[in-house]
Gaussian input, Z-matrix of N, CA and C with variables (Angstrom, degrees):
# hf/3-21g

backbone

0 1
 N
 C     1     B1
 C     2     B2     1     A1
 N     3     B3     2     A2     1     D1
 C     4     B4     3     A3     2     D2
 C     5     B5     4     A4     3     D3
 N     6     B6     5     A5     4     D4
 C     7     B7     6     A6     5     D5
 C     8     B8     7     A7     6     D6
 N     9     B9     8     A8     7     D7
 C    10    B10     9     A9     8     D8
 C    11    B11    10    A10     9     D9
 N    12    B12    11    A11    10    D10
 C    13    B13    12    A12    11    D11
 C    14    B14    13    A13    12    D12
 N    15    B15    14    A14    13    D13
 C    16    B16    15    A15    14    D14
 C    17    B17    16    A16    15    D15
 N    18    B18    17    A17    16    D16
 C    19    B19    18    A18    17    D17
 C    20    B20    19    A19    18    D18
 N    21    B21    20    A20    19    D19
 C    22    B22    21    A21    20    D20
 C    23    B23    22    A22    21    D21
 N    24    B24    23    A23    22    D22
 C    25    B25    24    A24    23    D23
 C    26    B26    25    A25    24    D24
 N    27    B27    26    A26    25    D25
 C    28    B28    27    A27    26    D26
 C    29    B29    28    A28    27    D27
 N    30    B30    29    A29    28    D28
 C    31    B31    30    A30    29    D29
 C    32    B32    31    A31    30    D30
 N    33    B33    32    A32    31    D31
 C    34    B34    33    A33    32    D32
 C    35    B35    34    A34    33    D33
 N    36    B36    35    A35    34    D34
 C    37    B37    36    A36    35    D35
 C    38    B38    37    A37    36    D36
 N    39    B39    38    A38    37    D37
 C    40    B40    39    A39    38    D38
 C    41    B41    40    A40    39    D39
 N    42    B42    41    A41    40    D40
 C    43    B43    42    A42    41    D41
 C    44    B44    43    A43    42    D42
 N    45    B45    44    A44    43    D43
 C    46    B46    45    A45    44    D44
 C    47    B47    46    A46    45    D45
 N    48    B48    47    A47    46    D46
 C    49    B49    48    A48    47    D47
 C    50    B50    49    A49    48    D48
 N    51    B51    50    A50    49    D49
 C    52    B52    51    A51    50    D50
 C    53    B53    52    A52    51    D51
 N    54    B54    53    A53    52    D52
 C    55    B55    54    A54    53    D53
 C    56    B56    55    A55    54    D54
 N    57    B57    56    A56    55    D55
 C    58    B58    57    A57    56    D56
 C    59    B59    58    A58    57    D57
 N    60    B60    59    A59    58    D58
 C    61    B61    60    A60    59    D59
 C    62    B62    61    A61    60    D60
 N    63    B63    62    A62    61    D61
 C    64    B64    63    A63    62    D62
 C    65    B65    64    A64    63    D63
 N    66    B66    65    A65    64    D64
 C    67    B67    66    A66    65    D65
 C    68    B68    67    A67    66    D66
 N    69    B69    68    A68    67    D67
 C    70    B70    69    A69    68    D68
 C    71    B71    70    A70    69    D69
 N    72    B72    71    A71    70    D70
 C    73    B73    72    A72    71    D71
 C    74    B74    73    A73    72    D72
 N    75    B75    74    A74    73    D73
 C    76    B76    75    A75    74    D74
 C    77    B77    76    A76    75    D75
 N    78    B78    77    A77    76    D76
 C    79    B79    78    A78    77    D77
 C    80    B80    79    A79    78    D78
 N    81    B81    80    A80    79    D79
 C    82    B82    81    A81    80    D80
 C    83    B83    82    A82    81    D81
 N    84    B84    83    A83    82    D82
 C    85    B85    84    A84    83    D83
 C    86    B86    85    A85    84    D84
 N    87    B87    86    A86    85    D85
 C    88    B88    87    A87    86    D86
 C    89    B89    88    A88    87    D87
 N    90    B90    89    A89    88    D88
 C    91    B91    90    A90    89    D89
 C    92    B92    91    A91    90    D90
 N    93    B93    92    A92    91    D91
 C    94    B94    93    A93    92    D92
 C    95    B95    94    A94    93    D93
 N    96    B96    95    A95    94    D94
 C    97    B97    96    A96    95    D95
 C    98    B98    97    A97    96    D96
 N    99    B99    98    A98    97    D97
 C   100   B100    99    A99    98    D98
 C   101   B101   100   A100    99    D99
 N   102   B102   101   A101   100   D100
 C   103   B103   102   A102   101   D101
 C   104   B104   103   A103   102   D102
 N   105   B105   104   A104   103   D103
 C   106   B106   105   A105   104   D104
 C   107   B107   106   A106   105   D105
 N   108   B108   107   A107   106   D106
 C   109   B109   108   A108   107   D107
 C   110   B110   109   A109   108   D108
 N   111   B111   110   A110   109   D109
 C   112   B112   111   A111   110   D110
 C   113   B113   112   A112   111   D111
 N   114   B114   113   A113   112   D112
 C   115   B115   114   A114   113   D113
 C   116   B116   115   A115   114   D114
 N   117   B117   116   A116   115   D115
 C   118   B118   117   A117   116   D116
 C   119   B119   118   A118   117   D117
 N   120   B120   119   A119   118   D118
 C   121   B121   120   A120   119   D119
 C   122   B122   121   A121   120   D120
 N   123   B123   122   A122   121   D121
 C   124   B124   123   A123   122   D122
 C   125   B125   124   A124   123   D123
 N   126   B126   125   A125   124   D124
 C   127   B127   126   A126   125   D125
 C   128   B128   127   A127   126   D126
 N   129   B129   128   A128   127   D127
 C   130   B130   129   A129   128   D128
 C   131   B131   130   A130   129   D129
 N   132   B132   131   A131   130   D130
 C   133   B133   132   A132   131   D131
 C   134   B134   133   A133   132   D132
 N   135   B135   134   A134   133   D133
 C   136   B136   135   A135   134   D134
 C   137   B137   136   A136   135   D135
 N   138   B138   137   A137   136   D136
 C   139   B139   138   A138   137   D137
 C   140   B140   139   A139   138   D138
 N   141   B141   140   A140   139   D139
 C   142   B142   141   A141   140   D140
 C   143   B143   142   A142   141   D141
 N   144   B144   143   A143   142   D142
 C   145   B145   144   A144   143   D143
 C   146   B146   145   A145   144   D144
 N   147   B147   146   A146   145   D145
 C   148   B148   147   A147   146   D146
 C   149   B149   148   A148   147   D147
 N   150   B150   149   A149   148   D148
 C   151   B151   150   A150   149   D149
 C   152   B152   151   A151   150   D150
 N   153   B153   152   A152   151   D151
 C   154   B154   153   A153   152   D152
 C   155   B155   154   A154   153   D153
 N   156   B156   155   A155   154   D154
 C   157   B157   156   A156   155   D155
 C   158   B158   157   A157   156   D156
 N   159   B159   158   A158   157   D157
 C   160   B160   159   A159   158   D158
 C   161   B161   160   A160   159   D159
 N   162   B162   161   A161   160   D160
 C   163   B163   162   A162   161   D161
 C   164   B164   163   A163   162   D162
 N   165   B165   164   A164   163   D163
 C   166   B166   165   A165   164   D164
 C   167   B167   166   A166   165   D165
 N   168   B168   167   A167   166   D166
 C   169   B169   168   A168   167   D167
 C   170   B170   169   A169   168   D168
 N   171   B171   170   A170   169   D169
 C   172   B172   171   A171   170   D170
 C   173   B173   172   A172   171   D171
 N   174   B174   173   A173   172   D172
 C   175   B175   174   A174   173   D173
 C   176   B176   175   A175   174   D174
 N   177   B177   176   A176   175   D175
 C   178   B178   177   A177   176   D176
 C   179   B179   178   A178   177   D177
 N   180   B180   179   A179   178   D178
 C   181   B181   180   A180   179   D179
 C   182   B182   181   A181   180   D180
 N   183   B183   182   A182   181   D181
 C   184   B184   183   A183   182   D182
 C   185   B185   184   A184   183   D183
 N   186   B186   185   A185   184   D184
 C   187   B187   186   A186   185   D185
 C   188   B188   187   A187   186   D186
 N   189   B189   188   A188   187   D187
 C   190   B190   189   A189   188   D188
 C   191   B191   190   A190   189   D189
 N   192   B192   191   A191   190   D190
 C   193   B193   192   A192   191   D191
 C   194   B194   193   A193   192   D192
 N   195   B195   194   A194   193   D193
 C   196   B196   195   A195   194   D194
 C   197   B197   196   A196   195   D195
 N   198   B198   197   A197   196   D196
 C   199   B199   198   A198   197   D197
 C   200   B200   199   A199   198   D198
 N   201   B201   200   A200   199   D199
 C   202   B202   201   A201   200   D200
 C   203   B203   202   A202   201   D201
 N   204   B204   203   A203   202   D202
 C   205   B205   204   A204   203   D203
 C   206   B206   205   A205   204   D204
 N   207   B207   206   A206   205   D205
 C   208   B208   207   A207   206   D206
 C   209   B209   208   A208   207   D207
 N   210   B210   209   A209   208   D208
 C   211   B211   210   A210   209   D209
 C   212   B212   211   A211   210   D210
 N   213   B213   212   A212   211   D211
 C   214   B214   213   A213   212   D212
 C   215   B215   214   A214   213   D213
 N   216   B216   215   A215   214   D214
 C   217   B217   216   A216   215   D215
 C   218   B218   217   A217   216   D216
 N   219   B219   218   A218   217   D217
 C   220   B220   219   A219   218   D218
 C   221   B221   220   A220   219   D219
 N   222   B222   221   A221   220   D220
 C   223   B223   222   A222   221   D221
 C   224   B224   223   A223   222   D222
 N   225   B225   224   A224   223   D223
 C   226   B226   225   A225   224   D224
 C   227   B227   226   A226   225   D225
 N   228   B228   227   A227   226   D226
 C   229   B229   228   A228   227   D227
 C   230   B230   229   A229   228   D228
 N   231   B231   230   A230   229   D229
 C   232   B232   231   A231   230   D230
 C   233   B233   232   A232   231   D231
 N   234   B234   233   A233   232   D232
 C   235   B235   234   A234   233   D233
 C   236   B236   235   A235   234   D234
 N   237   B237   236   A236   235   D235
 C   238   B238   237   A237   236   D236
 C   239   B239   238   A238   237   D237
 N   240   B240   239   A239   238   D238
 C   241   B241   240   A240   239   D239
 C   242   B242   241   A241   240   D240
 N   243   B243   242   A242   241   D241
 C   244   B244   243   A243   242   D242
 C   245   B245   244   A244   243   D243
 N   246   B246   245   A245   244   D244
 C   247   B247   246   A246   245   D245
 C   248   B248   247   A247   246   D246
 N   249   B249   248   A248   247   D247
 C   250   B250   249   A249   248   D248
 C   251   B251   250   A250   249   D249
 N   252   B252   251   A251   250   D250
 C   253   B253   252   A252   251   D251
 C   254   B254   253   A253   252   D252
 N   255   B255   254   A254   253   D253
 C   256   B256   255   A255   254   D254
 C   257   B257   256   A256   255   D255
 N   258   B258   257   A257   256   D256
 C   259   B259   258   A258   257   D257
 C   260   B260   259   A259   258   D258
 N   261   B261   260   A260   259   D259
 C   262   B262   261   A261   260   D260
 C   263   B263   262   A262   261   D261
 N   264   B264   263   A263   262   D262
 C   265   B265   264   A264   263   D263
 C   266   B266   265   A265   264   D264
 N   267   B267   266   A266   265   D265
 C   268   B268   267   A267   266   D266
 C   269   B269   268   A268   267   D267
 N   270   B270   269   A269   268   D268
 C   271   B271   270   A270   269   D269
 C   272   B272   271   A271   270   D270
 N   273   B273   272   A272   271   D271
 C   274   B274   273   A273   272   D272
 C   275   B275   274   A274   273   D273

   B1=1.4457
   B2=1.5343
   B3=1.3374
   B4=1.4664
   B5=1.5280
   B6=1.3198
   B7=1.4649
   B8=1.5336
   B9=1.3134
   B10=1.4637
   B11=1.5246
   B12=1.3323
   B13=1.4651
   B14=1.5253
   B15=1.3373
   B16=1.4624
   B17=1.5306
   B18=1.3249
   B19=1.4640
   B20=1.5264
   B21=1.3166
   B22=1.4649
   B23=1.5238
   B24=1.3258
   B25=1.4585
   B26=1.5186
   B27=1.3248
   B28=1.4644
   B29=1.5213
   B30=1.3252
   B31=1.4617
   B32=1.5275
   B33=1.3170
   B34=1.4686
   B35=1.5267
   B36=1.3276
   B37=1.4640
   B38=1.5293
   B39=1.3233
   B40=1.4687
   B41=1.5224
   B42=1.3128
   B43=1.4655
   B44=1.5225
   B45=1.3359
   B46=1.4676
   B47=1.5217
   B48=1.3264
   B49=1.4556
   B50=1.5295
   B51=1.3309
   B52=1.4674
   B53=1.5333
   B54=1.3372
   B55=1.4697
   B56=1.5364
   B57=1.3203
   B58=1.4669
   B59=1.5271
   B60=1.3188
   B61=1.4699
   B62=1.5192
   B63=1.3095
   B64=1.4576
   B65=1.5234
   B66=1.3152
   B67=1.4675
   B68=1.5283
   B69=1.3359
   B70=1.4630
   B71=1.5271
   B72=1.3293
   B73=1.4588
   B74=1.5212
   B75=1.3043
   B76=1.4697
   B77=1.5177
   B78=1.3120
   B79=1.4703
   B80=1.5313
   B81=1.3261
   B82=1.4593
   B83=1.5276
   B84=1.3215
   B85=1.4643
   B86=1.5176
   B87=1.3155
   B88=1.4673
   B89=1.5201
   B90=1.3104
   B91=1.4641
   B92=1.5246
   B93=1.3411
   B94=1.4591
   B95=1.5227
   B96=1.3281
   B97=1.4597
   B98=1.5257
   B99=1.3383
   B100=1.4562
   B101=1.5248
   B102=1.3330
   B103=1.4680
   B104=1.5090
   B105=1.3208
   B106=1.4620
   B107=1.5195
   B108=1.2913
   B109=1.4610
   B110=1.5198
   B111=1.3281
   B112=1.4639
   B113=1.5260
   B114=1.3165
   B115=1.4650
   B116=1.5266
   B117=1.3256
   B118=1.4666
   B119=1.5239
   B120=1.3145
   B121=1.4635
   B122=1.5138
   B123=1.3198
   B124=1.4643
   B125=1.5293
   B126=1.3227
   B127=1.4656
   B128=1.5189
   B129=1.3346
   B130=1.4680
   B131=1.5275
   B132=1.3271
   B133=1.4729
   B134=1.5248
   B135=1.3163
   B136=1.4618
   B137=1.5299
   B138=1.3102
   B139=1.4662
   B140=1.5299
   B141=1.3242
   B142=1.4636
   B143=1.5313
   B144=1.3145
   B145=1.4727
   B146=1.5298
   B147=1.3270
   B148=1.4643
   B149=1.5260
   B150=1.3238
   B151=1.4617
   B152=1.5150
   B153=1.3270
   B154=1.4596
   B155=1.5285
   B156=1.3288
   B157=1.4619
   B158=1.5302
   B159=1.3136
   B160=1.4675
   B161=1.5247
   B162=1.3278
   B163=1.4600
   B164=1.5151
   B165=1.3220
   B166=1.4615
   B167=1.5255
   B168=1.3181
   B169=1.4714
   B170=1.5272
   B171=1.3360
   B172=1.4721
   B173=1.5235
   B174=1.3234
   B175=1.4651
   B176=1.5263
   B177=1.3146
   B178=1.4658
   B179=1.5237
   B180=1.3148
   B181=1.4652
   B182=1.5324
   B183=1.3316
   B184=1.4695
   B185=1.5177
   B186=1.3271
   B187=1.4617
   B188=1.5274
   B189=1.3205
   B190=1.4684
   B191=1.5259
   B192=1.3224
   B193=1.4655
   B194=1.5246
   B195=1.3249
   B196=1.4686
   B197=1.5228
   B198=1.3488
   B199=1.4647
   B200=1.5188
   B201=1.3398
   B202=1.4551
   B203=1.5225
   B204=1.3266
   B205=1.4621
   B206=1.5284
   B207=1.3395
   B208=1.4695
   B209=1.5336
   B210=1.3241
   B211=1.4628
   B212=1.5251
   B213=1.3423
   B214=1.4748
   B215=1.5293
   B216=1.3184
   B217=1.4578
   B218=1.5346
   B219=1.3429
   B220=1.4682
   B221=1.5342
   B222=1.3181
   B223=1.4606
   B224=1.5253
   B225=1.3166
   B226=1.4720
   B227=1.5344
   B228=1.3185
   B229=1.4638
   B230=1.5242
   B231=1.3185
   B232=1.4706
   B233=1.5275
   B234=1.3176
   B235=1.4615
   B236=1.5300
   B237=1.3221
   B238=1.4586
   B239=1.5220
   B240=1.3182
   B241=1.4656
   B242=1.5214
   B243=1.3232
   B244=1.4587
   B245=1.5194
   B246=1.3121
   B247=1.4609
   B248=1.5301
   B249=1.3367
   B250=1.4677
   B251=1.5142
   B252=1.3282
   B253=1.4597
   B254=1.5234
   B255=1.3293
   B256=1.4608
   B257=1.5178
   B258=1.3217
   B259=1.4618
   B260=1.5171
   B261=1.3273
   B262=1.4538
   B263=1.5314
   B264=1.3332
   B265=1.4719
   B266=1.5195
   B267=1.3350
   B268=1.4558
   B269=1.5303
   B270=1.3118
   B271=1.4593
   B272=1.5182
   B273=1.3623
   B274=1.4679
   B275=1.5061
   A1=109.99
   A2=117.27
   A3=120.80
   A4=111.00
   A5=116.60
   A6=120.29
   A7=109.99
   A8=117.35
   A9=121.33
   A10=110.24
   A11=117.18
   A12=120.47
   A13=110.71
   A14=116.77
   A15=120.59
   A16=110.27
   A17=116.92
   A18=120.61
   A19=111.14
   A20=117.15
   A21=120.17
   A22=110.69
   A23=116.55
   A24=120.61
   A25=111.56
   A26=116.60
   A27=120.43
   A28=111.12
   A29=116.72
   A30=120.85
   A31=110.87
   A32=116.68
   A33=120.12
   A34=110.59
   A35=116.55
   A36=120.25
   A37=110.57
   A38=116.79
   A39=121.21
   A40=111.12
   A41=116.92
   A42=121.86
   A43=112.36
   A44=115.80
   A45=121.96
   A46=112.67
   A47=116.06
   A48=122.37
   A49=108.53
   A50=115.20
   A51=121.14
   A52=113.54
   A53=120.62
   A54=118.64
   A55=112.45
   A56=117.28
   A57=120.53
   A58=110.38
   A59=116.62
   A60=121.08
   A61=110.29
   A62=116.52
   A63=121.30
   A64=110.93
   A65=117.02
   A66=120.83
   A67=111.40
   A68=117.37
   A69=120.02
   A70=111.15
   A71=117.03
   A72=119.97
   A73=111.88
   A74=117.73
   A75=120.38
   A76=109.29
   A77=117.42
   A78=120.05
   A79=110.44
   A80=115.28
   A81=121.04
   A82=111.52
   A83=116.45
   A84=119.31
   A85=113.54
   A86=118.46
   A87=120.05
   A88=113.18
   A89=118.43
   A90=120.42
   A91=112.87
   A92=116.51
   A93=121.23
   A94=109.84
   A95=116.49
   A96=121.16
   A97=111.53
   A98=117.01
   A99=121.74
   A100=109.87
   A101=116.07
   A102=120.43
   A103=109.01
   A104=118.49
   A105=125.54
   A106=110.65
   A107=116.22
   A108=121.75
   A109=108.85
   A110=117.30
   A111=118.94
   A112=112.48
   A113=116.82
   A114=120.65
   A115=113.16
   A116=117.37
   A117=119.64
   A118=113.15
   A119=117.22
   A120=120.89
   A121=112.84
   A122=116.20
   A123=122.06
   A124=113.28
   A125=117.33
   A126=121.27
   A127=115.41
   A128=119.52
   A129=119.43
   A130=113.54
   A131=117.72
   A132=120.31
   A133=110.43
   A134=116.77
   A135=120.41
   A136=110.24
   A137=116.55
   A138=120.38
   A139=110.40
   A140=117.36
   A141=121.01
   A142=110.41
   A143=116.54
   A144=120.84
   A145=111.06
   A146=116.43
   A147=120.47
   A148=111.47
   A149=116.77
   A150=119.79
   A151=109.90
   A152=116.52
   A153=120.11
   A154=110.54
   A155=116.20
   A156=121.05
   A157=112.24
   A158=116.86
   A159=121.42
   A160=114.32
   A161=116.30
   A162=120.78
   A163=112.28
   A164=114.56
   A165=120.60
   A166=112.32
   A167=117.88
   A168=119.33
   A169=111.07
   A170=117.55
   A171=120.34
   A172=110.38
   A173=116.01
   A174=120.52
   A175=109.91
   A176=116.35
   A177=119.96
   A178=111.19
   A179=116.73
   A180=120.83
   A181=110.83
   A182=116.97
   A183=120.37
   A184=111.03
   A185=117.35
   A186=121.15
   A187=109.52
   A188=116.36
   A189=121.40
   A190=110.54
   A191=116.34
   A192=121.08
   A193=111.41
   A194=117.23
   A195=121.25
   A196=111.95
   A197=117.04
   A198=119.82
   A199=114.89
   A200=116.36
   A201=119.80
   A202=112.58
   A203=117.19
   A204=122.91
   A205=109.60
   A206=116.92
   A207=119.13
   A208=110.27
   A209=116.03
   A210=121.46
   A211=108.47
   A212=117.79
   A213=119.99
   A214=112.15
   A215=115.72
   A216=121.01
   A217=113.08
   A218=120.19
   A219=118.40
   A220=113.14
   A221=117.10
   A222=121.10
   A223=109.36
   A224=116.58
   A225=120.56
   A226=110.14
   A227=116.27
   A228=120.69
   A229=110.91
   A230=116.58
   A231=120.73
   A232=110.57
   A233=115.93
   A234=120.65
   A235=110.03
   A236=116.67
   A237=121.31
   A238=111.41
   A239=117.30
   A240=120.49
   A241=112.48
   A242=118.45
   A243=121.23
   A244=113.56
   A245=118.17
   A246=119.49
   A247=111.69
   A248=118.52
   A249=120.68
   A250=111.14
   A251=117.25
   A252=121.18
   A253=111.29
   A254=117.40
   A255=119.42
   A256=111.49
   A257=117.31
   A258=119.44
   A259=109.72
   A260=117.97
   A261=121.45
   A262=111.83
   A263=116.81
   A264=120.24
   A265=111.17
   A266=117.09
   A267=121.23
   A268=112.53
   A269=117.10
   A270=120.56
   A271=109.84
   A272=118.48
   A273=119.83
   A274=112.32
   D1=-39.92
   D2=-179.07
   D3=-60.77
   D4=-43.67
   D5=-179.39
   D6=-64.87
   D7=-38.77
   D8=177.61
   D9=-63.05
   D10=-44.63
   D11=177.36
   D12=-60.95
   D13=-42.47
   D14=179.04
   D15=-62.19
   D16=-41.70
   D17=179.18
   D18=-66.06
   D19=-40.00
   D20=176.37
   D21=-63.58
   D22=-35.38
   D23=175.08
   D24=-63.79
   D25=-44.17
   D26=178.46
   D27=-63.97
   D28=-39.08
   D29=178.05
   D30=-63.77
   D31=-45.70
   D32=178.28
   D33=-62.50
   D34=-39.06
   D35=178.83
   D36=-64.84
   D37=-41.33
   D38=178.75
   D39=-64.43
   D40=-27.12
   D41=178.53
   D42=-90.82
   D43=14.03
   D44=-179.51
   D45=59.46
   D46=37.12
   D47=176.95
   D48=-114.84
   D49=63.36
   D50=-173.89
   D51=-57.51
   D52=-42.71
   D53=178.69
   D54=-60.81
   D55=-39.20
   D56=177.34
   D57=-68.11
   D58=-39.75
   D59=176.81
   D60=-59.86
   D61=-41.34
   D62=178.34
   D63=-60.00
   D64=-45.26
   D65=179.06
   D66=-61.05
   D67=-44.51
   D68=179.50
   D69=-62.50
   D70=-40.10
   D71=-179.48
   D72=-70.55
   D73=-33.05
   D74=174.09
   D75=-64.54
   D76=-44.57
   D77=176.93
   D78=-58.47
   D79=-40.96
   D80=-179.80
   D81=-60.30
   D82=-54.32
   D83=-172.22
   D84=-75.78
   D85=-16.20
   D86=-179.39
   D87=-91.03
   D88=2.43
   D89=177.27
   D90=-71.44
   D91=-20.21
   D92=-176.66
   D93=-123.17
   D94=148.92
   D95=178.79
   D96=-67.65
   D97=-36.18
   D98=-179.54
   D99=-77.71
   D100=136.44
   D101=174.15
   D102=-135.57
   D103=128.32
   D104=-6.75
   D105=-79.80
   D106=142.67
   D107=177.02
   D108=-95.62
   D109=136.19
   D110=177.34
   D111=-63.49
   D112=-16.74
   D113=-178.73
   D114=-81.57
   D115=-1.13
   D116=-178.68
   D117=-99.83
   D118=8.33
   D119=174.59
   D120=56.93
   D121=-126.15
   D122=-176.32
   D123=-82.21
   D124=-1.87
   D125=-175.30
   D126=-51.83
   D127=-53.33
   D128=-178.68
   D129=-62.73
   D130=-43.44
   D131=179.38
   D132=-64.14
   D133=-40.47
   D134=178.60
   D135=-65.75
   D136=-38.24
   D137=178.04
   D138=-61.72
   D139=-43.02
   D140=178.19
   D141=-64.83
   D142=-42.74
   D143=179.72
   D144=-63.43
   D145=-45.00
   D146=-179.70
   D147=-68.37
   D148=-31.88
   D149=176.61
   D150=-64.81
   D151=-42.70
   D152=178.06
   D153=-63.09
   D154=-37.42
   D155=-178.20
   D156=-73.97
   D157=-45.45
   D158=-172.39
   D159=-97.62
   D160=-21.41
   D161=-178.13
   D162=97.97
   D163=154.13
   D164=-177.30
   D165=-64.20
   D166=-34.35
   D167=-179.37
   D168=-63.68
   D169=-35.35
   D170=176.82
   D171=-66.02
   D172=-38.78
   D173=178.30
   D174=-65.91
   D175=-45.45
   D176=179.50
   D177=-58.94
   D178=-43.39
   D179=-179.48
   D180=-66.87
   D181=-46.52
   D182=-179.83
   D183=-65.28
   D184=-40.00
   D185=-179.77
   D186=-61.85
   D187=-45.03
   D188=178.34
   D189=-61.06
   D190=-42.62
   D191=-179.23
   D192=-65.33
   D193=-43.92
   D194=-176.01
   D195=-75.78
   D196=-41.72
   D197=-171.80
   D198=-106.60
   D199=-20.23
   D200=-174.36
   D201=77.81
   D202=10.11
   D203=-177.54
   D204=-130.03
   D205=160.53
   D206=173.14
   D207=-73.76
   D208=163.46
   D209=178.49
   D210=-64.91
   D211=124.40
   D212=179.37
   D213=-66.60
   D214=152.21
   D215=-178.71
   D216=-58.51
   D217=-40.61
   D218=178.44
   D219=-60.27
   D220=-32.21
   D221=177.74
   D222=-70.54
   D223=-44.27
   D224=177.29
   D225=-59.02
   D226=-44.10
   D227=-179.62
   D228=-62.35
   D229=-42.24
   D230=180.00
   D231=-63.48
   D232=-46.36
   D233=-179.61
   D234=-59.22
   D235=-44.93
   D236=-179.90
   D237=-64.18
   D238=-45.20
   D239=-176.06
   D240=-74.07
   D241=-17.84
   D242=-178.86
   D243=-106.46
   D244=9.88
   D245=-178.60
   D246=-66.74
   D247=-38.21
   D248=178.02
   D249=-67.54
   D250=-40.64
   D251=-178.98
   D252=-63.39
   D253=-41.63
   D254=-178.91
   D255=-69.01
   D256=-29.67
   D257=176.99
   D258=-65.33
   D259=-38.51
   D260=179.91
   D261=-69.59
   D262=-32.14
   D263=178.27
   D264=-65.18
   D265=-34.83
   D266=-176.22
   D267=-83.73
   D268=-12.47
   D269=-177.17
   D270=-82.06
   D271=126.67
   D272=179.65
   D273=-70.18

């Protein structure tokens, strides 16, 4: 299910539907207690990329909407530590 959610996130992102992609990736990464879980495929990297694109406030709002909870600290830490890496992925 996590891989399917990650793929739906990538599809939404390819269709320029970043807010929807963000929701799918949140669903993906919240299926497991561990973050990032190796079983979530591209979900964590996509979440970091979308956070850089949309901003942390968009992530906080979407996370609250999808899970009913605030963004956990390990997720915030991952997003912060991977912001440079995601910038390099987007650079041609």
